[in-house]
N, C-alpha and C positions, 0 to 999 in steps of 0.2 A: 500560408493567410500571410501578406505584406503587416506586418504590426505597423498601426499607426493612431492618433489620438482625434478627435473630435476640435473642429476646425475653429480657432478662438481658445483655444487653452495649448498648455505650455508643459514640456518637462523644467526642471530644474535642476543643474549641476549640483555636488556639494559644495562649487567655489560661485555658483551663482546664489544660491540656498545663504550659503554665510552674507552674502553683500546685501540681501533683502530682510535676512538679520537683523543685518547693520543698522538698516532705517528704521525698521520696527523697532529696535532695543532703543534708537533716540527719540522715535516718538512715544512711547512708552513712558519713558522716565519723565519726559517733558507735564504729559497727562498726568502720571501719578505723583509729581512734586505740585502741580496746583490742583491738587486736592482730588480729582475722578480714580472711581472706583471701580474694576473691571467686573465686566458680565459678559456671556455666553448664550447665543438663541440658536434652534435648530435650523439645519442645514433647509427645509423645507417649513413653509405656512402654510395655512387651510388659504385656496384661491380669495375663499370672500375675505381675509384680512390684507390680501396688496390689491385686488381691483381697486380703482378707482381712485386711488390715492397719488398715482403719478402723471394725472394727463393723459390722452386720448394718445398720445405716442407712446407714453410710456406702458403703457397695459398690453400695447401690440408687443411688447419686447418682453415680456414673463416668460419663462419656461414652464410650463404646464406638466404634471404628473400624474400620467394614465392613473387608473382605477385598479388595484388589486385585483387578480383573476381575470375573470371573462369579460372584462369591461365593455363590452358593447353589447352584452344582454342589458343594460339598463340606457343604452344610447337613446338621446331623441329619433324615433323613427322619420319625422319629417324630415328634420335638421340632418338626418345620413339619406335619406333619399336624396334630397335638394343639395348632396355636398357644400353643405353651410357648414366650415369648419369654426366659423366665429360660434354660432347661434348650438351647435353642436358641443363646445370644450366642455360647458359647464355639468354636460349629463356625462362624462365619459375622465372627465378629470377632476378631482375634489382640491387637489392639493399642489403648490407653483415652488420652484428653487425662489428663494428670497433675492428680490430685485435689488435691495440697500438694507440696512441695518436699525435706519432712522423709523420705518411705520412698525417694524419685530419690535423695537423697544418702545413704539407707545403701548403698542399690545401688553408688552412686557408689564409696563408701568399699573397696568389698567389688573392685571391678574396678581401681583405683585402689591399693591397698592398697600397693604397693613403691613407691610414687611420691613418697606420703604421708608424711610426719613424724610421729610422735602424743605428745602430743595433736595433732589438728586441725582448727584454731579454720574455719569458714568462714561465707559472711555469700553470699545469694543472694536478687536480686532478680527475678523475673519472676512470668508472669500462670499462674491456676492457672485448671481448670475444674469446675464443681457444677452437677448436674442439679437443683439448687433453685429451689422456689417463686420468683419475685426480686419483691422489696418490698425497704419502703425500709432500704436500710446493706445489702443483699445482694442479690449477680449472680449470674450463671450463669460470670460472665468477672469475674476480678477479679485483683490484683495480691496477692501475700505477698512482706512482706520480712524471709528470715528469718538468723536466727545459730545456729550451731551449735558445740558444742564435744564432741567425742569421742576416747575413747581416754581417758577419765580417769573416777576415780568420785568427785574430789574437789568437796565443793560451795561452794569457795570460785569455781565457774564459776554454782551459783546465784546465788549475793551478787554477781558482777558483773554479772548479767543486771539482777538488781534496781537497781542502780546505770545502767544504760545506759534501762533504762525511762525511769527516774527524770529523768535527763539530756533523752532524745529529748524527752517531753513535756512537759520545763520549755521548752526551750528554744522550741519549739511554741508555748509561749504555755495550755495545756491544764490543769486540775486533773482529777487522774480519784481512782481507786481502784484504789490495787496488790494483788491478792486471790492469797495462795498458800497452796499443803494440799500433801498428800502421799497419794499411790496408797496408802501403808503406812497409814495412817493411817484411810483407807478399808476397808483388808484386814480393819486392826482391829476396827472397826465391826463389817464382813461377820460376823468370828469371835466378837464375843461377843454378835451376836443369830441366833447358830445358823444361818448362810446361806454358809460362805465358799465353795464350793464354785458359788455364785449371785453374785459380788461383781461382775460383766460386768453380771448384768441391773438387780442394784440400782443400781448409777454410773448407767447408762443412763436410769434413771427417776427418781433422784434430780438429775442435771445439767442437766433441765426444772424445777426446782425456781421458778427465777425466771422460769418463765412460765406454769406451772399452780397453781402454790399446792402447799400435801401433801395439800390436797383429790385431786387432780390425781396427785400422785405415790402416794399412797394405793392410788385407782384404778387406774391402770397393773400398782400392784406387785398387784393382786386379781386381775389378769386374766392377770397371770403366775404365777398360783396361789402367793405367797408366803400364809402364814397370816396371821390377824389380830394373835395373837401378835407375829409376826416382823417385823411392821411395825410395831408399839408401841413393841418395843426402837428396830428403826433411827429410830423420827420421833424418841423419846426422844434417842437417842445423840445424832444430829444436830443436834438443837433445843441445844446446849449454849452457853453464852453466852462461857466462858471455855474455849479448848482445851485449858488444862492440866487443867482439871478430867479430862478424859480419864484422867489417867493414874492414879485408882485403879480405872476402870473397864476399864483394859486391863491388871491387877493381873495375869491371865493370857494375854495376849495379845504374843509377843514383837515381833510384826511390828507393832502398833500402836506400842508403846512404842519404836523404832527411831523408828518415823516420825516422832513428838514427840521423840525427842532429834534428829534430823536439822534438823528445824526449828527449834528451839533453837540450834544449830550455827551456820545462814543469819545469824539473828539475832547469832550471837556474829561473824561475821566483819564484819557491819555497826556495829559498836558503835564510833560516835564520827565517825559517816560522819552528817551532816546529812542524810534526806532532803529534798526539797522537794515529794513529793508524801505520799500516805497510805499506810502498808503497814499491810495486815491479815489474819490468817491465817483462813479460812474455809473449817471444816472441809463445808460443803456444797459446794464446787468438788470436781467431779468430772472435770472435762473427758471425754466422750464417746469416743475415740480408743482403741482397742486396746492400743497399746504402747507407754503411759504408763507407769513402776513407780516412781516416785516424785516429787522434786518438781516441784508440778504450778503452773502463773500464767495470771492473766484481771485482765486490765484492764478498768474500765468507767468512759464520763466521769460526772464527778460535775456536770455542764453541761447536758449534752442527753440524752433520754431513748433509750438506744439499746444494741443487746446489747454482747457482749467486744468491744473495738476490740484486741488482742493477746490471744495463748493462749503455751503450752508448756507444756516439763516434763522430766523426766528420760526416759529409755527405755535399760533395761538391756542388752538383745538385740536390737536392729531389724536390725542385721548379720547376727543369726543366722540368718533363714529365707534368705540367702544362702550360706550356707556357708560364716560368719568369726562363731563364738560370741565371747560373750565382752567385747563391745567394746561397754562404757557411755557413753551419749552423753548429751547434755541442750541444748533448744532452742529459741527464746524464733518469735514469727510476726509483727509487726504490721498489722493490718487497716488496709491504706492505704486502700481505699475509704469506710469507715467516717469514719476520720480527718481524710480530704475533707471530708465530708457535714457532720461537727464545725465543722472551722476553718470551712465555707461557712455556716452556720446561723447561726454565734456574729459572723462578720465580724471575723476575727485573721489572714486570711493579710495579710502588708504589702501595701503600696500601690502599691508600685512593680515586683509581679513581670511585670505584661508587659511593661516596658520592657526592650525587645530591641537597641535602637539607640542610639547615643551618639550621630549625625550622619546627616542625610541633608541632599545634597549636589543643589542645583536651580540649571538651566541655564537662562540666558535666550535663548541660540543655540545654531547646531547646533557652530558653534566650538567655542565655552564648554561643551559640554555632552563632545566629546571631550577639552578639559582635564582636565573633573571624572574623566573616567573612568581616565584615567593618576595623575591623586590620589589614586583609591580605593584604589591599592596602598599609597600613602604611609600613609595615614591604618591602613591594614589591619593591618599592618606594626606598625604602632605599638603595635598593641593596642589601636584604638577600632572597636566595631562600627559599620560605614559604610556607607552605600545611597546610590543615585546613583538618583535618577527617572530612566524608562526614556527620556523623550524630551521635547527643552525648548519645552514646553506653555507655555501660559499661565499666570502665575504665581498668579491665583490659583485653578485647578485642581489646581499643586503643592501649595499651601500647604494647601489642603483635602483634601490626600492626606494632607499633614505633619500634620495635626489628627488626622487618623482613626486613624493610626498610635499617635500619643501618645508621638511623639520627641521626647526634651528639646531638639535642637540642632538646626536647619537652618543651611547654609550656601549662600549666594547668588551664583553667578558669573555675569557679565555681561562682556560685550567688555573693560571697564574695568577690571574687577578682573583679568581676564585679562593684560591688558598690564602694570598694575603691581605682580603677584601679592601683591596684598593682599585678603582675602574678607570677606567680610560674613555673622559667623557673628550667630545670633539665637537667642537662649534662649525658647523656647516655652512655657515658662511664665509669665516676665515678660515678655516684650516686648524686652526690653534686647537692643541691638545694639551688634558691636565690630566695627571695620579691623582685621582681623590677618593676617600673613602665616602661610603653612602650620602650620612648625614653630611659632608661637603658641598657633594651633588644637591643637594637640596637647599644647604644655605649659596650656594651659587647661582643655582635656578631662578630663586625667588626673588633674589636680588638683582 
């Protein structure tokens, strides 16, 4: 059998994984400095938890997990006979792989509400799955790095997320554009365009603007039976150059005006804070997920053409569907897969990320090898990442291995070194060698 992996998934080599952990580490460090606490949730959730939260497009991308055992024994006979996969699914699959980390987080909050102190700030770094068509920067299995603050309406958190985004991407050495908007502004545009009851359909179409342009958006809206007059209004209002010009248009739209006021308040929190990245208000930013109700975020690279590398927003009642109404929250999620691809393309990863060993010990004979094995504990206890070549092979073979692993230093031990307690420490980059005791080696490498 020829080995293979499912489409849209990837293996990662040690070199690649060190690079990914570098990204995770930066994000985790920033999250923790901003007061977020880590949690984890199961790979699988009940489908009843997941369905109906991501819009019609998102529900189609859910990976469903077949029931255990003879799953066809309880299959809907009519749906099975009609080969209606949509109708059949509920009777043969009760669980699904999580689509994102936000809905499982809402479920977690409701189930553990008596153990949490609100507002509760959590971060979560775990994989998610979507049955999307694989392409550059888009995979069926990928990691999300989420941070959510739940239990407060304060727009301070939105401002805080902008600071987090700014700090993470600046630390990674990337230039990005941070876009913000408000679902309330979108609701205002829907209201003044005469399509308040169809706001979700409007935003689903506008959310594709960057991919299909206005002609494509118009075609999609026409296919959804919007009138040409309604579409003309939608396009005109979404095409404003200055978001504040919508204030006049929103004269009779309370929700639209509220959206503008909230965006202004977020900017007020950031007054005097010098951002390294560009922050823009983009009224065309829609974010296709159903649960967003307030401010929404998106980040795109200014250096590599790719889709969004971060998304998020405010949700007023996501926990309500699980029986806990009125719990407002806001969160963001870094798209690590795309960030990784961008850093690779731009060659922005630090050069020493694959440096996993500080010291590799090379023994010249069996007795020296046993002494070296005992020295391993001493070096490791001192904090040095140390390994020993598994046998006293020819020095040429051992040095070849050392070069291939990229270790920074080797320690050569033979009978003479064992007798004197003085060992040869070699800098593999410069070729310099020193005769040192074990204590001196620790001091040298620690410094």
